[in-house]
VOVEXMAR-62855 format. One record per atom (N, C-alpha, C, CB): atom name; x, y negated, z. Coordinates in nm, 4 decimals. Glycine has a CB too. Example, Ala and Ser with C-alpha at 12.3 -4.5 7.8 and 13.67 -1.06 7.14 Angstrom:
VOVEXMAR-62855
('N',(1.3190,0.5690,0.7800));
('CA',(1.2300,0.4500,0.7800));
('C',(1.3200,0.3300,0.7800));
('CB',(1.1308,0.4473,0.9046));
('N',(1.2850,0.2250,0.7080));
('CA',(1.3670,0.1060,0.7140));
('C',(1.2900,-0.0030,0.7870));
('CB',(1.4084,0.0598,0.5725));
END
This chain:
VOVEXMAR-62855
('N',(0.9448,-0.0449,7.9232));
('CA',(1.0580,-0.0908,7.9509));
('C',(1.0532,-0.1794,8.0641));
('CB',(1.1089,-0.1444,7.8457));
('N',(1.0802,-0.1823,8.1704));
('CA',(1.1156,-0.2968,8.3177));
('C',(1.1894,-0.2436,8.4113));
('CB',(0.9877,-0.3466,8.4110));
('N',(1.2783,-0.3356,8.5074));
('CA',(1.3103,-0.3369,8.6071));
('C',(1.2825,-0.3874,8.6898));
('CB',(1.3722,-0.3419,8.6093));
('N',(1.3338,-0.3351,8.8381));
('CA',(1.3015,-0.3562,8.9910));
('C',(1.3990,-0.4832,9.0148));
('CB',(1.3407,-0.2082,9.1007));
('N',(1.3371,-0.5809,9.0746));
('CA',(1.4224,-0.7084,9.1409));
('C',(1.5292,-0.6970,9.2211));
('CB',(1.3491,-0.7856,9.2202));
('N',(1.6185,-0.7265,9.1761));
('CA',(1.6982,-0.6949,9.3065));
('C',(1.8022,-0.8060,9.3143));
('CB',(1.7731,-0.5414,9.3057));
('N',(1.8657,-0.7496,9.4352));
('CA',(1.9424,-0.9073,9.4620));
('C',(2.0842,-0.7787,9.5510));
('CB',(1.8074,-1.0840,9.6168));
('N',(2.1883,-0.8919,9.6322));
('CA',(2.2730,-0.8573,9.7218));
('C',(2.2368,-0.8584,9.8230));
('CB',(2.3617,-0.9058,9.7247));
('N',(2.2072,-0.7540,9.9091));
('CA',(2.2449,-0.7659,10.0643));
('C',(2.3442,-0.7258,10.1400));
('CB',(2.1712,-0.7212,10.1272));
('N',(2.3573,-0.8074,10.2528));
('CA',(2.4405,-0.7539,10.3553));
('C',(2.4210,-0.7197,10.4886));
('CB',(2.5193,-0.8184,10.3641));
('N',(2.4789,-0.6678,10.5686));
('CA',(2.4667,-0.5946,10.6700));
('C',(2.5707,-0.6608,10.7304));
('CB',(2.4685,-0.4514,10.6553));
('N',(2.5860,-0.6923,10.8762));
('CA',(2.6918,-0.7417,10.9303));
('C',(2.7471,-0.5814,11.0676));
('CB',(2.6321,-0.9237,11.0014));
('N',(2.8351,-0.5834,11.0237));
('CA',(2.9337,-0.4570,11.0865));
('C',(2.9852,-0.5280,11.2060));
('CB',(3.0758,-0.3967,10.9789));
('N',(2.9999,-0.4982,11.3340));
('CA',(3.0592,-0.5225,11.4554));
('C',(3.0619,-0.6806,11.4743));
('CB',(3.2006,-0.4555,11.4599));
('N',(2.9576,-0.7134,11.4517));
('CA',(2.8985,-0.8667,11.4567));
('C',(2.8924,-0.9331,11.6191));
('CB',(2.7252,-0.8621,11.3890));
('N',(2.9459,-1.0545,11.6847));
('CA',(2.9318,-1.0421,11.7927));
('C',(2.8051,-1.0475,11.8539));
('CB',(3.0002,-1.1069,11.8305));
('N',(2.7618,-1.0848,11.9782));
('CA',(2.6696,-1.0710,11.9935));
('C',(2.5645,-1.2112,12.0093));
('CB',(2.6878,-0.9883,12.0774));
('N',(2.4918,-1.2148,11.9154));
('CA',(2.3917,-1.3103,11.9369));
('C',(2.3827,-1.3735,11.7629));
('CB',(2.4446,-1.4330,12.0750));
('N',(2.5026,-1.2911,11.6797));
('CA',(2.4672,-1.2986,11.5465));
('C',(2.3689,-1.2881,11.4433));
('CB',(2.5130,-1.2535,11.5202));
('N',(2.2704,-1.3827,11.3993));
('CA',(2.1798,-1.3356,11.3461));
('C',(2.1701,-1.2353,11.2633));
('CB',(2.1417,-1.4038,11.3104));
('N',(2.1199,-1.1494,11.2419));
('CA',(2.0856,-1.0012,11.1048));
('C',(1.9756,-0.9988,11.0526));
('CB',(2.0825,-0.8409,11.1498));
('N',(1.9072,-1.0885,11.0482));
('CA',(1.7531,-1.0974,10.9873));
('C',(1.6823,-1.0479,11.0891));
('CB',(1.7161,-1.0126,10.8495));
('N',(1.5109,-1.0206,11.0698));
('CA',(1.4302,-0.9361,11.1590));
('C',(1.3788,-0.8583,11.0762));
('CB',(1.3309,-0.9959,11.2433));
('N',(1.3456,-0.7263,11.2065));
('CA',(1.3380,-0.6241,11.1373));
('C',(1.1811,-0.5967,11.1257));
('CB',(1.4227,-0.5181,11.1966));
('N',(1.0980,-0.7213,11.1379));
('CA',(0.9506,-0.6977,11.1361));
('C',(0.9519,-0.7990,10.9943));
('CB',(0.8456,-0.7514,11.2987));
('N',(0.9580,-0.8126,10.8563));
('CA',(0.9673,-0.8743,10.7684));
('C',(0.9750,-0.9997,10.7504));
('CB',(0.9106,-0.8446,10.7243));
('N',(1.0544,-1.0478,10.8408));
('CA',(1.0178,-1.1909,10.8883));
('C',(1.1636,-1.2774,10.7792));
('CB',(1.0330,-1.2083,11.1142));
('N',(1.2321,-1.3212,10.8274));
('CA',(1.3279,-1.3666,10.7183));
('C',(1.4541,-1.2917,10.7234));
('CB',(1.3603,-1.5160,10.7288));
('N',(1.4750,-1.2192,10.5975));
('CA',(1.5854,-1.1364,10.5373));
('C',(1.7296,-1.2342,10.5469));
('CB',(1.5405,-1.0933,10.3656));
('N',(1.8045,-1.0902,10.5561));
('CA',(1.9398,-1.1343,10.6152));
('C',(1.9862,-1.1366,10.4538));
('CB',(2.0338,-1.0149,10.7460));
('N',(2.0264,-1.2290,10.4118));
('CA',(2.1154,-1.2472,10.2986));
('C',(2.2566,-1.2767,10.3182));
('CB',(2.0680,-1.3449,10.2233));
('N',(2.3296,-1.2702,10.1678));
('CA',(2.4480,-1.2768,10.1329));
('C',(2.4644,-1.4459,10.1251));
('CB',(2.4723,-1.1871,10.0011));
('N',(2.6216,-1.4672,10.1893));
('CA',(2.6767,-1.6561,10.0997));
('C',(2.7255,-1.5751,9.9758));
('CB',(2.8603,-1.7928,10.1954));
('N',(2.6810,-1.6207,9.8763));
('CA',(2.7792,-1.6623,9.7803));
('C',(2.9099,-1.7382,9.7670));
('CB',(2.7250,-1.7103,9.7211));
('N',(3.0194,-1.7229,9.7266));
('CA',(3.1214,-1.7734,9.7258));
('C',(3.1225,-1.8514,9.6122));
('CB',(3.2117,-1.6924,9.7406));
('N',(3.0466,-1.8793,9.5059));
('CA',(3.0289,-1.9473,9.3826));
('C',(2.8908,-1.9708,9.3699));
('CB',(3.0816,-1.8754,9.2670));
('N',(2.8914,-2.0624,9.2758));
('CA',(2.7535,-2.1205,9.2625));
('C',(2.7225,-2.0478,9.0720));
('CB',(2.7620,-2.3436,9.2892));
('N',(2.8657,-1.9816,9.0366));
('CA',(2.8281,-1.9381,8.8900));
('C',(2.7979,-1.7910,8.9363));
('CB',(2.9604,-1.9569,8.7573));
('N',(2.6670,-1.7696,8.8931));
('CA',(2.6557,-1.6304,8.8337));
('C',(2.7254,-1.5242,8.7926));
('CB',(2.6150,-1.6355,8.7587));
('N',(2.8046,-1.5708,8.6895));
('CA',(2.8708,-1.4789,8.6460));
('C',(3.0375,-1.4486,8.6726));
('CB',(2.8402,-1.4955,8.5293));
('N',(3.0465,-1.4847,8.8252));
('CA',(3.1572,-1.4243,8.9018));
('C',(3.0907,-1.3615,8.9449));
('CB',(3.2432,-1.4815,8.9860));
('N',(2.9577,-1.3197,9.0110));
('CA',(2.9311,-1.1901,9.0536));
('C',(2.9424,-1.0564,9.0165));
('CB',(2.8486,-1.1917,9.0687));
('N',(2.9545,-1.0806,8.8609));
('CA',(3.0255,-0.9332,8.8136));
('C',(3.2169,-0.9189,8.7802));
('CB',(2.9375,-0.8961,8.6462));
('N',(3.2238,-0.8606,8.8155));
('CA',(3.3675,-0.7928,8.8042));
('C',(3.3844,-0.8243,8.6051));
('CB',(3.3593,-0.5716,8.8725));
('N',(3.5613,-0.8800,8.6048));
('CA',(3.5797,-0.8686,8.4553));
('C',(3.5127,-0.7290,8.3672));
('CB',(3.7422,-0.8697,8.4376));
('N',(3.5481,-0.7640,8.2138));
('CA',(3.4808,-0.6624,8.1568));
('C',(3.5863,-0.4905,8.1379));
('CB',(3.4315,-0.7400,8.0047));
('N',(3.5178,-0.4032,8.1558));
('CA',(3.5933,-0.2763,8.1953));
('C',(3.6667,-0.2389,8.3344));
('CB',(3.6909,-0.2687,8.1046));
('N',(3.6216,-0.3217,8.4342));
('CA',(3.6114,-0.2808,8.5884));
('C',(3.5099,-0.2622,8.6136));
('CB',(3.6498,-0.3573,8.6854));
('N',(3.4750,-0.1776,8.7405));
('CA',(3.3624,-0.1011,8.8089));
('C',(3.4504,-0.0730,8.9300));
('CB',(3.2936,0.0417,8.7245));
('N',(3.3224,-0.0747,9.0094));
('CA',(3.3342,-0.0939,9.1658));
('C',(3.4208,0.0415,9.2364));
('CB',(3.1628,-0.1041,9.2356));
('N',(3.3731,0.1621,9.1818));
('CA',(3.4453,0.2580,9.2242));
('C',(3.5179,0.3553,9.1167));
('CB',(3.3630,0.3230,9.3069));
('N',(3.6441,0.3792,9.1371));
('CA',(3.7564,0.4430,9.0512));
('C',(3.6985,0.6231,8.9829));
('CB',(3.9163,0.4554,9.1787));
('N',(3.6092,0.6562,9.0914));
('CA',(3.5804,0.7467,9.0783));
('C',(3.4636,0.8214,8.9861));
('CB',(3.5841,0.7512,9.1698));
('N',(3.3411,0.7332,9.0094));
('CA',(3.1893,0.7503,8.9653));
('C',(3.1954,0.7567,8.8217));
('CB',(3.0872,0.6280,9.0116));
('N',(3.0837,0.7715,8.7721));
('CA',(3.1064,0.8025,8.6070));
('C',(3.0903,0.6042,8.5894));
('CB',(2.9340,0.9451,8.4994));
('N',(3.1644,0.5034,8.4804));
('CA',(3.1344,0.4223,8.4259));
('C',(2.9712,0.3220,8.4405));
('CB',(3.1667,0.4849,8.3275));
('N',(2.8783,0.4637,8.3423));
('CA',(2.7748,0.4003,8.3308));
('C',(2.6369,0.4483,8.4303));
('CB',(2.7571,0.4075,8.1906));
('N',(2.7133,0.4709,8.5677));
('CA',(2.5856,0.5178,8.6441));
('C',(2.7152,0.3830,8.7683));
('CB',(2.5370,0.7673,8.6852));
('N',(2.7162,0.2367,8.7244));
('CA',(2.7523,0.1490,8.8461));
('C',(2.7027,0.0395,8.7240));
('CB',(2.9397,0.1489,8.9330));
('N',(2.7018,-0.0742,8.8368));
('CA',(2.7000,-0.2495,8.7837));
('C',(2.8250,-0.2748,8.8362));
('CB',(2.5698,-0.3735,8.8531));
('N',(2.9130,-0.3818,8.8034));
('CA',(3.0445,-0.4001,8.8038));
('C',(3.0311,-0.5216,8.8692));
('CB',(3.1198,-0.3949,8.6741));
('N',(2.9384,-0.5244,8.9731));
('CA',(2.9411,-0.5846,9.1246));
('C',(3.0751,-0.6547,9.1848));
('CB',(2.9110,-0.4635,9.2241));
('N',(3.1056,-0.7490,9.1531));
('CA',(3.2484,-0.8315,9.2160));
('C',(3.2175,-0.8456,9.3494));
('CB',(3.2874,-0.9931,9.1530));
('N',(3.2186,-0.7806,9.4933));
('CA',(3.2381,-0.7854,9.6125));
('C',(3.2824,-0.8919,9.6607));
('CB',(3.2980,-0.7052,9.6434));
('N',(3.4075,-0.9491,9.6161));
('CA',(3.4873,-1.0844,9.6573));
('C',(3.4013,-1.1811,9.6260));
('CB',(3.6268,-1.1152,9.5848));
('N',(3.2791,-1.1817,9.5642));
('CA',(3.1964,-1.2895,9.5749));
('C',(3.0853,-1.3413,9.6644));
('CB',(3.1565,-1.2865,9.4877));
('N',(3.0420,-1.2396,9.7377));
('CA',(2.9663,-1.2283,9.8380));
('C',(3.0445,-1.2234,10.0065));
('CB',(2.8893,-1.1044,9.7966));
('N',(3.0020,-1.3000,10.0772));
('CA',(3.0562,-1.3009,10.1672));
('C',(2.9292,-1.2837,10.3197));
('CB',(3.1458,-1.4253,10.1406));
('N',(2.9652,-1.2996,10.4755));
('CA',(2.8704,-1.3236,10.5668));
('C',(2.8094,-1.4514,10.5691));
('CB',(2.9172,-1.2995,10.6795));
('N',(2.6805,-1.4412,10.5913));
('CA',(2.6378,-1.6403,10.6104));
('C',(2.7369,-1.6811,10.7199));
('CB',(2.4374,-1.6931,10.6873));
('N',(2.7425,-1.7805,10.7407));
('CA',(2.7667,-1.8738,10.8619));
('C',(2.6983,-1.8307,10.9326));
('CB',(2.7486,-2.0084,10.8615));
('N',(2.7826,-1.8221,11.1042));
('CA',(2.6782,-1.8193,11.2057));
('C',(2.5715,-1.9137,11.2529));
('CB',(2.7332,-1.8010,11.2971));
('N',(2.5792,-1.9924,11.2063));
('CA',(2.4831,-2.1218,11.2188));
('C',(2.3194,-2.0976,11.1469));
('CB',(2.5695,-2.2606,11.1279));
('N',(2.3601,-2.0164,11.0018));
('CA',(2.2415,-2.0508,10.9174));
('C',(2.1439,-1.9605,10.9577));
('CB',(2.2631,-2.0434,10.7657));
('N',(2.1453,-1.8920,11.0344));
('CA',(2.0484,-1.7771,11.0861));
('C',(2.0030,-1.6849,11.0075));
('CB',(1.9376,-1.8197,11.1363));
('N',(2.1247,-1.6294,10.9543));
('CA',(2.1481,-1.5369,10.8457));
('C',(2.0684,-1.5684,10.7076));
('CB',(2.1102,-1.3981,10.8974));
('N',(2.0654,-1.6922,10.6715));
('CA',(1.9612,-1.7116,10.5349));
('C',(2.1386,-1.7241,10.4438));
('CB',(1.8065,-1.9125,10.5342));
('N',(2.1898,-1.6350,10.3561));
('CA',(2.2765,-1.7163,10.2609));
('C',(2.1871,-1.7755,10.1201));
('CB',(2.4079,-1.6099,10.2106));
('N',(2.3277,-1.8184,10.0847));
('CA',(2.2322,-1.8704,9.9207));
('C',(2.2386,-1.7916,9.8129));
('CB',(2.2826,-2.0088,9.8440));
('N',(2.2464,-1.6702,9.8614));
('CA',(2.2052,-1.5857,9.7361));
('C',(2.0542,-1.5447,9.6925));
('CB',(2.2719,-1.4600,9.7531));
('N',(2.0244,-1.5838,9.5602));
('CA',(1.8649,-1.6042,9.5783));
('C',(1.8091,-1.4148,9.5900));
('CB',(1.7831,-1.7132,9.3996));
('N',(1.7099,-1.4356,9.5948));
('CA',(1.6154,-1.3239,9.6364));
('C',(1.5954,-1.2284,9.4870));
('CB',(1.4521,-1.3993,9.7013));
('N',(1.6008,-1.2964,9.4145));
('CA',(1.6096,-1.1644,9.3003));
('C',(1.6908,-1.2472,9.1902));
('CB',(1.4310,-1.0931,9.2283));
('N',(1.8344,-1.2026,9.2346));
('CA',(1.9861,-1.1919,9.1270));
('C',(1.9478,-1.1610,9.0226));
('CB',(2.1057,-1.0863,9.1521));
('N',(1.9251,-1.0348,8.9882));
('CA',(1.9168,-0.9590,8.8386));
('C',(1.7878,-0.8566,8.8843));
('CB',(2.0913,-0.8567,8.7810));
('N',(1.7641,-0.8144,8.7727));
('CA',(1.7153,-0.6790,8.7576));
('C',(1.7740,-0.5333,8.7408));
('CB',(1.6555,-0.6908,8.6702));
('N',(1.7161,-0.4159,8.8161));
('CA',(1.7440,-0.3251,8.7659));
('C',(1.7281,-0.2075,8.6430));
('CB',(1.7379,-0.3124,8.8314));
('N',(1.7994,-0.1123,8.6041));
('CA',(1.7516,-0.0727,8.4906));
('C',(1.6357,-0.0119,8.4741));
('CB',(1.8236,-0.0110,8.4449));
('N',(1.5854,-0.0005,8.3568));
('CA',(1.4209,-0.0290,8.3162));
('C',(1.4118,0.1659,8.3160));
('CB',(1.3785,-0.1487,8.1049));
('N',(1.2904,0.1754,8.2439));
('CA',(1.2335,0.3174,8.2549));
('C',(1.2111,0.3425,8.1132));
('CB',(1.0945,0.3360,8.3479));
('N',(1.2278,0.4106,8.0613));
('CA',(1.2208,0.4369,7.8716));
('C',(1.1618,0.5536,7.8957));
('CB',(1.3813,0.4549,7.7551));
('N',(0.9575,0.5894,7.8376));
('CA',(0.9365,0.7338,7.8328));
('C',(0.8267,0.7253,7.6847));
('CB',(0.8590,0.8052,8.0035));
('N',(0.8971,0.8453,7.6769));
('CA',(0.7417,0.8736,7.5470));
('C',(0.7008,1.0153,7.5713));
('CB',(0.7869,0.8659,7.3385));
('N',(0.5396,0.9585,7.5253));
('CA',(0.4535,1.0780,7.5503));
('C',(0.3593,1.0840,7.3950));
('CB',(0.3464,1.0510,7.7110));
('N',(0.3690,1.1901,7.3492));
('CA',(0.3545,1.2420,7.2384));
('C',(0.2211,1.3660,7.2465));
('CB',(0.5010,1.2913,7.2010));
('N',(0.0978,1.3230,7.1178));
('CA',(-0.0019,1.4311,7.1578));
('C',(-0.0351,1.4042,7.0019));
('CB',(-0.1326,1.4088,7.3014));
('N',(-0.0477,1.5688,6.9428));
('CA',(-0.0530,1.5725,6.8389));
('C',(-0.2105,1.7327,6.7966));
('CB',(0.1251,1.5821,6.8012));
('N',(-0.2722,1.6887,6.7609));
('CA',(-0.3817,1.7560,6.7396));
('C',(-0.4623,1.8187,6.6132));
('CB',(-0.4420,1.6899,6.7875));
('N',(-0.4891,1.9350,6.5938));
('CA',(-0.5557,1.9443,6.4072));
('C',(-0.7027,2.0263,6.4418));
('CB',(-0.4229,2.0788,6.2587));
('N',(-0.7996,1.9501,6.3545));
('CA',(-0.9354,2.0671,6.3868));
('C',(-0.9729,2.1567,6.2408));
('CB',(-1.1086,1.9626,6.4388));
('N',(-0.9549,2.2718,6.2733));
('CA',(-1.0106,2.3755,6.1747));
('C',(-1.1389,2.4055,6.1950));
('CB',(-0.9434,2.4985,6.1754));
('N',(-1.1708,2.4129,6.1081));
('CA',(-1.3561,2.4552,6.0243));
('C',(-1.3549,2.5714,6.0191));
('CB',(-1.4066,2.4102,5.8538));
('N',(-1.4200,2.6054,6.0588));
('CA',(-1.4603,2.7908,6.0565));
('C',(-1.5920,2.7895,5.9989));
('CB',(-1.4744,2.8851,6.2291));
('N',(-1.6059,2.8421,5.8815));
('CA',(-1.7280,2.8722,5.8748));
('C',(-1.8462,2.7158,5.8412));
('CB',(-1.7454,2.9546,6.0210));
('N',(-1.8939,2.7426,5.9194));
('CA',(-2.0075,2.6542,5.9604));
('C',(-1.9519,2.5076,5.9739));
('CB',(-2.0738,2.7055,6.1021));
('N',(-2.0256,2.4024,5.9880));
('CA',(-1.9462,2.2584,6.0119));
('C',(-1.9735,2.3182,6.2116));
('CB',(-2.0623,2.0481,5.9224));
('N',(-2.0370,2.3795,6.2563));
('CA',(-2.0459,2.3441,6.3882));
('C',(-1.9316,2.4472,6.4792));
('CB',(-2.2108,2.3608,6.4322));
('N',(-1.8767,2.5171,6.4241));
('CA',(-1.7248,2.5903,6.4518));
('C',(-1.6341,2.5999,6.3980));
('CB',(-1.7121,2.6889,6.4663));
('N',(-1.5642,2.5164,6.5517));
('CA',(-1.4027,2.4455,6.5282));
('C',(-1.3291,2.4605,6.6064));
('CB',(-1.3810,2.3135,6.5170));
('N',(-1.2028,2.4891,6.5551));
('CA',(-1.0683,2.5888,6.6589));
('C',(-0.9818,2.4188,6.6399));
('CB',(-0.9469,2.8047,6.5447));
('N',(-0.9662,2.4287,6.7297));
('CA',(-0.8802,2.2692,6.7699));
('C',(-0.7742,2.3433,6.8542));
('CB',(-0.9843,2.1211,6.8827));
('N',(-0.6693,2.2970,6.7762));
('CA',(-0.4845,2.3199,6.8323));
('C',(-0.4486,2.1784,6.8685));
('CB',(-0.3479,2.3822,6.6875));
('N',(-0.3911,2.1594,7.0014));
('CA',(-0.3598,2.0663,7.0465));
('C',(-0.1926,2.0921,7.0959));
('CB',(-0.4660,2.0343,7.1408));
('N',(-0.1172,1.9892,7.0599));
('CA',(0.0486,1.9972,7.1370));
('C',(0.0056,1.8302,7.1958));
('CB',(0.2437,2.0159,6.9896));
('N',(0.0671,1.8862,7.3762));
('CA',(0.1055,1.7117,7.4270));
('C',(0.2395,1.7173,7.4806));
('CB',(-0.0013,1.6373,7.5644));
('N',(0.3162,1.6309,7.4494));
('CA',(0.4449,1.6250,7.5151));
('C',(0.4575,1.5236,7.6606));
('CB',(0.5449,1.5723,7.3981));
('N',(0.4978,1.5209,7.7285));
('CA',(0.5146,1.4201,7.8177));
('C',(0.7118,1.4324,7.8298));
('CB',(0.4040,1.4575,7.9787));
('N',(0.7746,1.2877,7.8444));
('CA',(0.8341,1.2460,7.8271));
('C',(0.9493,1.3353,7.6921));
('CB',(0.8474,1.2095,7.9492));
('N',(0.8890,1.3053,7.6232));
('CA',(0.9428,1.4045,7.4669));
('C',(1.0863,1.3551,7.4377));
('CB',(0.8339,1.3662,7.2954));
('N',(1.1707,1.2795,7.4591));
('CA',(1.2936,1.2694,7.4520));
('C',(1.3681,1.3207,7.5545));
('CB',(1.3193,1.1593,7.4336));
('N',(1.3079,1.3297,7.6128));
('CA',(1.3369,1.4114,7.8148));
('C',(1.5037,1.2769,7.8199));
('CB',(1.4239,1.7262,7.8247));
('N',(1.4797,1.1800,7.8366));
('CA',(1.5797,1.0320,7.8342));
('C',(1.6040,1.0635,8.0335));
('CB',(1.4517,0.8145,7.7643));
('N',(1.7658,0.9918,8.0377));
('CA',(1.7691,0.9999,8.1544));
('C',(1.7260,0.8550,8.2407));
('CB',(1.8969,1.0520,8.1733));
('N',(1.6415,0.8257,8.3285));
('CA',(1.6639,0.7304,8.3131));
('C',(1.7025,0.7027,8.5042));
('CB',(1.5471,0.6630,8.2189));
('N',(1.7867,0.6248,8.4850));
('CA',(1.8644,0.5886,8.6222));
('C',(1.8164,0.4763,8.6632));
('CB',(2.0155,0.5718,8.6171));
('N',(1.8226,0.5667,8.8408));
('CA',(1.7900,0.4484,8.9522));
('C',(1.8327,0.3536,8.9510));
('CB',(1.8108,0.4600,9.0636));
('N',(1.8080,0.2689,9.0749));
('CA',(1.9121,0.0934,9.0589));
('C',(1.9717,0.1484,9.1518));
('CB',(1.8491,-0.0979,9.0939));
('N',(2.0734,0.0596,9.1204));
('CA',(2.1998,0.0827,9.2242));
('C',(2.2126,-0.0285,9.3728));
('CB',(2.3520,0.0542,9.1191));
('N',(2.2580,0.0396,9.3911));
('CA',(2.2808,0.0494,9.5687));
('C',(2.3582,-0.0860,9.5679));
('CB',(2.3919,0.2084,9.6477));
('N',(2.2772,-0.1579,9.6695));
('CA',(2.2917,-0.3523,9.6265));
('C',(2.3512,-0.3972,9.7917));
('CB',(2.0693,-0.4674,9.5764));
('N',(2.3638,-0.2973,9.8863));
('CA',(2.4142,-0.3497,9.9768));
('C',(2.5338,-0.3696,10.0769));
('CB',(2.3580,-0.3350,10.0049));
('N',(2.6227,-0.4411,10.0949));
('CA',(2.7600,-0.4736,10.1349));
('C',(2.7288,-0.4866,10.2668));
('CB',(2.8330,-0.5978,10.0700));
('N',(2.8047,-0.3936,10.3130));
('CA',(2.8283,-0.3683,10.4863));
('C',(2.9458,-0.4395,10.5388));
('CB',(2.8577,-0.2039,10.5293));
('N',(2.9639,-0.5627,10.5613));
('CA',(3.0824,-0.6309,10.5854));
('C',(3.1126,-0.6453,10.7241));
('CB',(3.0802,-0.7534,10.5263));
('N',(3.2495,-0.6314,10.7346));
('CA',(3.3013,-0.6445,10.8716));
('C',(3.2957,-0.7715,10.9113));
('CB',(3.4322,-0.5999,10.8892));
('N',(3.2396,-0.7909,11.0320));
('CA',(3.2488,-0.9758,11.0311));
('C',(3.3755,-1.0232,11.1214));
('CB',(3.0880,-1.0607,11.1157));
('N',(3.4806,-0.9082,11.1177));
('CA',(3.6270,-1.0141,11.1639));
('C',(3.6844,-0.9966,11.0792));
('CB',(3.7267,-0.9960,11.2864));
('N',(3.6757,-0.9095,10.9356));
('CA',(3.7696,-0.9022,10.8444));
('C',(3.7396,-0.9725,10.7009));
('CB',(3.7957,-0.7655,10.8331));
('N',(3.5901,-0.9131,10.6927));
('CA',(3.4962,-0.9577,10.5441));
('C',(3.5444,-0.8452,10.4767));
('CB',(3.5318,-1.1226,10.4471));
('N',(3.5907,-0.7156,10.4980));
('CA',(3.6008,-0.6205,10.4281));
('C',(3.3989,-0.5517,10.4358));
('CB',(3.7479,-0.5219,10.5001));
('N',(3.4181,-0.4797,10.2907));
('CA',(3.3501,-0.3855,10.3015));
('C',(3.3351,-0.2770,10.2945));
('CB',(3.3089,-0.3944,10.2766));
('N',(3.2318,-0.1679,10.3574));
('CA',(3.2787,-0.0400,10.3971));
('C',(3.1502,0.0182,10.3328));
('CB',(3.3136,-0.0109,10.5662));
('N',(3.1176,0.0014,10.2507));
('CA',(3.0062,0.0991,10.1731));
('C',(3.0673,0.1357,10.0765));
('CB',(2.8715,0.0444,10.1228));
('N',(3.1075,0.2564,10.0169));
('CA',(3.1973,0.2823,9.9341));
('C',(3.0838,0.3144,9.7943));
('CB',(3.3040,0.4076,9.9966));
('N',(2.9564,0.3036,9.8272));
('CA',(2.8368,0.3419,9.7170));
('C',(2.8420,0.2344,9.6753));
('CB',(2.6877,0.3893,9.7507));
('N',(2.8913,0.0657,9.7060));
('CA',(2.8098,-0.0333,9.6530));
('C',(2.8147,-0.0120,9.4763));
('CB',(2.8693,-0.1863,9.7111));
('N',(2.7166,-0.1053,9.4637));
('CA',(2.7415,-0.0871,9.3045));
('C',(2.7157,0.0364,9.2380));
('CB',(2.8772,-0.1101,9.2706));
('N',(2.6850,0.1433,9.2826));
('CA',(2.6747,0.2674,9.2107));
('C',(2.5184,0.2982,9.1904));
('CB',(2.7515,0.3854,9.2920));
('N',(2.4682,0.3863,9.0950));
('CA',(2.3603,0.4182,9.0976));
('C',(2.3698,0.5883,9.1117));
('CB',(2.2939,0.3533,8.9827));
('N',(2.2940,0.6401,9.2115));
('CA',(2.3273,0.7791,9.2564));
('C',(2.1890,0.8736,9.2791));
('CB',(2.4145,0.7664,9.4000));
('N',(2.0488,0.8156,9.1771));
('CA',(1.9615,0.8748,9.1808));
('C',(1.8604,0.8256,9.0599));
('CB',(1.9258,0.8714,9.3083));
('N',(1.7635,0.8973,9.0236));
('CA',(1.6764,0.8663,8.9102));
('C',(1.5808,0.8327,8.9705));
('CB',(1.6455,0.9607,8.8129));
('N',(1.4743,0.7855,8.8699));
('CA',(1.3372,0.6901,8.8639));
('C',(1.2125,0.7524,8.8019));
('CB',(1.3633,0.5570,8.7750));
('N',(1.1385,0.7746,8.8235));
('CA',(0.9688,0.7833,8.7808));
('C',(0.9397,0.8617,8.7131));
('CB',(0.9041,0.6862,8.7170));
('N',(1.0832,0.9710,8.6045));
('CA',(1.0023,1.0326,8.5093));
('C',(1.0304,1.1943,8.5397));
('CB',(1.0418,0.9789,8.3526));
('N',(0.9555,1.2251,8.5352));
('CA',(0.9832,1.4011,8.5189));
('C',(1.0707,1.4542,8.3973));
('CB',(0.8320,1.4837,8.4942));
('N',(1.1368,1.5757,8.4042));
('CA',(1.1403,1.6843,8.2798));
('C',(1.0238,1.6848,8.2226));
('CB',(1.1693,1.8314,8.3137));
('N',(1.0648,1.7064,8.0629));
('CA',(1.0541,1.7287,7.9629));
('C',(0.9046,1.8223,8.0058));
('CB',(1.1889,1.7805,7.8966));
('N',(0.7628,1.7992,7.9779));
('CA',(0.6972,1.9109,7.9631));
('C',(0.5829,1.9065,7.8424));
('CB',(0.6429,1.9406,8.0960));
('N',(0.5684,2.0105,7.8125));
('CA',(0.4948,2.0310,7.6661));
('C',(0.3769,2.1303,7.7574));
('CB',(0.6123,2.1287,7.5050));
('N',(0.2833,2.0786,7.6914));
('CA',(0.1645,2.1449,7.6654));
('C',(0.0446,2.2095,7.5686));
('CB',(0.1341,2.0987,7.7046));
('N',(0.0492,2.3079,7.4933));
('CA',(-0.0063,2.3983,7.4086));
('C',(-0.1490,2.4505,7.4268));
('CB',(0.0747,2.4976,7.4090));
('N',(-0.2525,2.3603,7.3367));
('CA',(-0.3828,2.4009,7.3670));
('C',(-0.4497,2.4537,7.2538));
('CB',(-0.4568,2.2978,7.4211));
('N',(-0.5940,2.5122,7.2791));
('CA',(-0.6794,2.5647,7.1998));
('C',(-0.8119,2.5526,7.2516));
('CB',(-0.6460,2.6882,7.1733));
('N',(-0.8933,2.5047,7.1322));
('CA',(-1.0165,2.5227,7.2054));
('C',(-1.1070,2.5679,7.0659));
('CB',(-1.0714,2.3698,7.2994));
('N',(-1.2419,2.6508,7.1244));
('CA',(-1.3201,2.6483,7.0231));
('C',(-1.4641,2.6007,7.0207));
('CB',(-1.3147,2.7566,6.9863));
('N',(-1.4762,2.5087,6.9097));
('CA',(-1.6377,2.4676,6.9924));
('C',(-1.7031,2.5645,6.8999));
('CB',(-1.7186,2.2733,6.9827));
('N',(-1.8597,2.5588,6.9415));
('CA',(-1.9640,2.6227,6.8378));
('C',(-2.1296,2.5667,6.8466));
('CB',(-1.9643,2.7947,6.8699));
END
């Protein structure tokens, strides 16, 4: 089990010339401004989700109203921490089972083996979309996928390998 460290990122849509949007070469990242200092306020109340049409099990209940563009004088550095929460972890079980059969003498051995990868065929959701596309003038979010999970991560579908080996 593990999850990637995530934070809420902002992009400024229709920003005026000179408004800082971070450096594209890995310098200072553009970060959102949180409207409250309470981490619990960044989530919607229980039972509410960002998208009314997507499956609730594939959404993080982020409260987009708790985030805004940083002030123009802040050089794009809002007060949102670089690691605000962690994404969903990965659950995977691999198993192997083998049995040796002695045929006649000690030197003749038949080995039967079964190996399974992702034995339980568990669904591992990817990270949620954590980018707010905020209109500079109105503050409205234009990213409909914000808070939704649209993919899977890291684990292939179940696989089974059967093998037999004869040693003599």
